[in-house]
C-alpha positions as CSV (number, residue, x, y, z in Angstrom):
1,M,3.9,-10.5,10.1
2,H,0.6,-9.0,8.8
3,L,1.7,-5.5,9.8
4,V,5.1,-5.8,8.1
5,I,3.6,-6.9,4.9
6,L,1.0,-4.1,5.1
7,V,3.7,-1.5,5.6
8,V,5.7,-3.0,2.6
9,H,2.6,-2.9,0.5
10,I,1.9,0.7,1.2
11,V,5.5,1.8,0.6
12,V,5.6,-0.2,-2.7
13,A,2.3,1.3,-3.8
14,L,3.5,4.9,-3.2
15,S,6.8,4.1,-4.9
16,L,5.0,2.7,-7.9
17,I,2.9,5.8,-8.2
18,G,6.0,7.9,-8.1
19,F,7.8,5.9,-10.7
20,I,4.9,5.9,-13.0
21,L,4.4,9.7,-12.7
22,I,8.1,10.3,-13.4
23,Q,8.1,8.4,-16.7
24,H,7.4,10.3,-19.9
25,G,5.0,9.0,-22.5
26,K,6.0,7.7,-26.0
27,G,4.7,10.9,-27.5
28,A,7.0,13.1,-25.5
29,D,10.0,12.3,-27.8
30,A,8.0,13.2,-30.8
31,G,6.9,16.5,-29.2
32,A,10.5,17.4,-28.3
33,A,11.6,16.7,-31.8
34,A,8.8,18.8,-33.3
35,L,9.7,21.8,-31.1
36,G,13.3,21.8,-32.2
37,G,14.8,20.0,-29.2
38,G,16.7,17.7,-31.5
39,G,17.1,15.0,-28.7
40,G,19.9,16.9,-26.9
41,G,22.3,15.2,-24.6
42,A,20.1,15.3,-21.5
43,S,18.9,11.7,-22.0
44,S,22.3,10.2,-21.8
45,S,23.7,12.2,-18.9
46,L,22.6,10.0,-15.9
47,F,21.1,6.7,-17.0
48,G,23.1,5.9,-20.1
49,S,22.5,6.2,-23.8
50,Q,19.0,4.8,-23.6
51,G,17.9,7.4,-21.2
52,S,15.9,6.8,-18.1
53,S,13.1,4.9,-19.9
54,S,14.5,1.4,-19.5
55,F,15.5,2.0,-15.8
56,L,12.1,3.4,-14.9
57,S,10.3,0.8,-16.9
58,R,12.2,-2.1,-15.3
59,S,11.8,-0.5,-11.8
60,S,8.1,-0.1,-12.3
61,A,7.8,-3.7,-13.5
62,I,9.6,-5.0,-10.4
63,L,7.5,-2.8,-8.1
64,A,4.3,-3.9,-9.8
65,T,5.4,-7.6,-9.2
66,V,6.1,-6.9,-5.5
67,F,2.8,-5.1,-5.2
68,F,1.0,-8.0,-6.7
69,I,2.7,-10.5,-4.4
70,T,2.0,-8.4,-1.3
71,S,-1.7,-8.1,-2.4
72,L,-2.0,-11.8,-2.7
73,T,-0.3,-12.3,0.7
74,L,-2.6,-9.8,2.4
75,A,-5.6,-11.5,0.9
76,Y,-4.4,-14.9,2.1
77,F,-3.9,-13.5,5.7
78,S,-7.3,-11.9,5.7
79,G,-8.9,-15.2,4.9
80,T,-7.1,-17.2,7.6
81,T,-8.2,-15.0,10.6
82,D,-10.7,-16.4,13.1
83,R,-14.1,-14.9,12.4
84,V,-17.1,-14.8,14.7
85,E,-20.1,-16.3,13.0
86,S,-22.6,-15.5,15.7
87,V,-23.0,-13.1,18.5
88,T,-23.2,-16.0,20.9
89,Q,-19.6,-17.0,20.1
90,I,-18.2,-13.7,21.4
91,D,-16.5,-14.1,24.7
92,T,-18.1,-11.6,27.1
93,V,-16.8,-10.6,30.5
94,T,-19.4,-10.6,33.2
95,E,-19.1,-8.1,35.9
96,T,-20.1,-8.8,39.4
97,V,-22.5,-6.2,40.8
98,K,-21.9,-5.3,44.4
99,S,-25.1,-4.9,46.3
100,A,-25.6,-1.8,48.4
101,P,-25.1,-2.2,52.1
102,A,-28.2,-3.1,54.1
103,D,-27.8,-0.3,56.6
104,L,-28.5,2.5,54.2
105,P,-31.9,4.3,54.6
106,D,-34.5,4.1,51.8
107,L,-34.7,7.2,49.6
108,P,-38.0,9.1,50.0
């Protein structure tokens, strides 16, 4: 479960970065009007008359909410794992050492 939430968290984070980078700032419209763009029809071609701003804003808000929820869930799961407080609590595997056969000669 922890791994699934971590993968969703990473995908949402990358998607959120992409959606934020795609959006244009509030000053972009003023710059386009100042350069003689006049608004054009490009803003109403794919996302409707309001342009892509409401779609991207809403998508970013939803992704930010999912990112926040997955962050809290991962924080909860990290606090519920079994932690070792002391070195003596670690389970160690003891190996049996085989002794050398008695009939071997001593080394010089």
